N, C-alpha and C positions, 0 to 999 in steps of 0.2 A: 643706612645699610642693614642694620639689625631689624628695623621694622619691615623692610622688604623681604628679608629672609623669613621672618615670622609669618608674614602674609603668604609667601610661597608655601611654607610648610603647612599653614592652616588650609590653604586651598588644596594642596596635595592630599592631606589627611581626609578632608571632606570628600574629595573625588574618590578616594579608596573606599570610604564608608558607603558612598552612594552605589558604587559598583558592587560591593559585597551584598548590599541589601537587594539590588536588582537580581543578582545570582540566586539569593535565597528565595525571592519571589518567583523566579522562573522555575526553580526546582520544586518548591513546596506550595506555591500559591499564596504564601504569607510571608511577612517580613516584620521584624521588630523595628520599633521607631529608633532611628539612628541616634537621637539625643536622649534615649532612655537609659536606665541602669548606669553603666560606667560613664556615659557621655552627658548625663544630666547635671552633674555638679560643675557648672561653669565657674562658680566663685569659690571653689574649694581648693584653690592653690594647685598643687601638683597632680591632683586627681584628674585635672583637665589638661595636663601637659601633653606635649607631643609624645613623650615616652609612654605615658599612661594610655593614651588613645591608640598608639601603635600596638601596645601589649594587648589591649582589648580587641583590636582587629585580628591579631594573631590568634587570640583565644577563640574568637568567633569562627575564624577560618578553620582552625583545628576541629571545632565542634561540627562545622559543616562537612569536613572531610570524613568524620566518623559517621555522620548520618547519610552521606551520599557517596556511593562508590564511584560515580561519574566524576565528581570533583577531585577525589583522591587520585583517580587515574590521570586526570588532567595535570594535577600537581606533579605526580611522578614523571609524566611525559615531559613537563617543562624542566624538571631537574635533569633528566637523562638526555634530552634533545632540545636544548634552549634555542638552537638556531632555527627551529621550526617557527618560533613565535617572533622572530625578528622581522621588522618591516623593511622591505626592500624598496629603496627609493629609485625611481626611474630617472634616467639621465635627462629626459625631456621635462621641462618645467611646465606645470599646468597653465602658466601665464603666457606660454609661447604659442597660443592659438592664433591662427591667421584669420579668424572670423571677425567681421566688423561688429560694432555694437548693435546695429540694426539686424544683422543676421543672427546674432545671439538671442536678441529679443524675439525674433520670429521663431527660433527653435524652441524657446521657453513657452511661448504662446501656443505653439503646435502641440507640445506635450502636456499642456495644462489639463485638458479634459481627462487624459489617462491618469494623471496624478490625482485628480478629484475622485475618479472611479476607484482607483486603488485604495485611496484613503477611506472611501465609503465601505469598501469590502472589508478592510481591516477593522473598521469600527463595528460592522455587523458581526464579524467573528468574535470580537472582544465582548460584545453585548449578548452573544449566544449563551443561554444558561447552561451550566454544567449538568449533565444527566444525573438522575438520582442514582446514587451508588447501589441502592437496593435492587434497582432494575438490572444493573450490570451483574450484581451477585446472582440474581435469579437466572440470568442468561448463562453465566458460567456454570451454575448448578445443572442446567439443562444439557450441557455439552455431552455427558456420557450417554444420555438418551438419544441425542442427535447422532452421535457416532454409531450407536447400535442400530438406529433406523437407517443410517447410510449403508451399514453392512447388509441389513435385510433387503434394502432396495437393490444393491448390487447382486445379491443372490437371486432375487426375483428377475432381474434383468437377464442374468445368465440362463435361468430356467425358461424364460420367454423366448430367448434366442434359440435354445435347444428345441422347444416346441415348434417354432417356426421352421427350423431345419427339417424336423421329422414330418411336419405337415407338407412341406414342399416335396419331400421324398415320397410320401404317400400319394400326393397328387400326381407326381410323375409316373409312379407305378400304375395308378388307376388309368391314366391316359394311355400308357403303353399296352396294358392288358385289356382294359375295357373298351377303348376306342380303336386303337390301331390293331389290336388282336382280333376284334370282331370284324373289322373291315377286311383284314387279311383272310379271315375265315370265309366271309361272304364272297370274296374274290375267288378263292379256291373252289367254292361250291359252284360259282358261275362257270368256271372253266370246266369242271367235271360234268356239269349239266350240259354244256355245249358239246363236249366230246360225246356224251351219250346220245344227244340229239343227232349229231352227225352220223354216229354208228347206226342208229335206227333208220335214218333217212337212206343210207346206203343199202341196208337190208331190205327195205321196202322197195326200192328201185330194182334190186336184184330179183325179188320175188315177182314183181310185175313183169320183168323181162322174161322170166321163166314161164 
């Protein structure tokens, strides 16, 4: 019984260590070797006891909380609202499926290509090299110039829009005065010329009759 409890404790501690190192790797991209430092002394008696390893885990977790505000916020959230992190078990058991073994096999085989495609995509993302931080720093340093150029571009866009409006107004004025006005003037001259022509015709007929 004692051996079983020791084994369970060992597996639990190892699982906690692994999870902590995964969190460290996700947050910082690096992780210390779980068997280094306090965990390396396997034959040093109490240095490798459950209490010592738990204390080391708590020390590393506190260090991680100091270095990462995200971890600290998650710990505080767990302390204040522990019910959020509880696993809700469904009433229906996963083994209560009505599918036959052949139907399950068909479903698995149908989804196999998408599983391989997803795995390949995840592998390609993992193998993608991290960009040079100097390039990112240069881009960040260029942001003030980009913002100023954007302001200049917006100002020029407003000026161009105003010029287009004024050009349209001038074109409309030229059309009304230069085209429509001249046409109206010619039409008036034609009417006046016609009236004069009619008057002269009447006078000539009157003179001939006399």
